[in-house]
C-alpha positions as a printed Julia matrix, in Angstrom:
62×3 Matrix{Float64}:
 -22.13  -10.22  14.94
 -19.02  -10.8   17.04
 -16.78   -7.88  18.02
 -13.95   -9.33  15.91
 -16.2    -9.33  12.83
 -17.29   -5.74  13.44
 -13.68   -4.58  13.46
 -12.98   -6.04  10.02
 -15.61   -4.81   7.61
 -15.27   -5.77   3.96
 -13.04   -3.38   2.05
 -13.64   -2.51  -1.6
 -10.62   -1.72  -3.77
 -10.71    1.71  -5.38
  -8.27    4.03  -7.13
  -7.69    7.57  -5.93
  -5.27   10.02  -7.5
  -3.4    12.13  -4.94
  -0.66   14.73  -5.01
   2.88   13.62  -4.11
   2.78   15.79  -0.97
  -0.31   13.94   0.24
   1.38   10.57  -0.31
   4.4    11.78   1.65
   2.16   12.93   4.5
   0.33    9.58   4.48
   3.67    7.78   4.75
   4.71   10.03   7.65
   1.49    9.3    9.52
   1.6     5.55   8.84
   5.09    5.46  10.39
   3.92    7.57  13.33
   0.87    5.41  14.0
   2.9     2.22  13.55
   5.37    3.36  16.22
   2.63    4.58  18.57
   0.45    1.48  18.33
   3.03   -1.23  17.74
   0.95   -2.4   14.77
   1.78   -1.96  11.1
  -0.29    0.76   9.43
  -0.74    1.13   5.67
  -1.52    4.19   3.59
  -5.02    2.8    3.12
  -5.53    2.49   6.88
  -4.45    6.11   7.38
  -6.83    7.24   4.62
  -9.7     5.27   6.23
  -8.94    6.87   9.61
  -8.81   10.35   8.07
 -12.11    9.82   6.23
 -13.75    8.43   9.36
 -12.73   11.53  11.31
 -13.88   13.8    8.46
 -17.33   12.19   8.32
 -17.61   12.21  12.12
 -17.05   15.99  12.1
 -19.89   16.22   9.58
 -22.15   14.35  11.98
 -22.04   11.06  10.15
 -20.61    8.03  11.91
 -19.57    5.28   9.53
């Protein structure tokens, strides 16, 4: 598998219900990461990053 292919794993659409405060925080972080990286971040990308870090702390690398 090429590096480019590894970076873009298949995503599966799902629905998650979140509190308004969480959505506001996601929007804050997507703006922050977008400015820091120069790339556009979405709420979904921020959620994937947060989940990746959560699972890593649990000893599981996804």
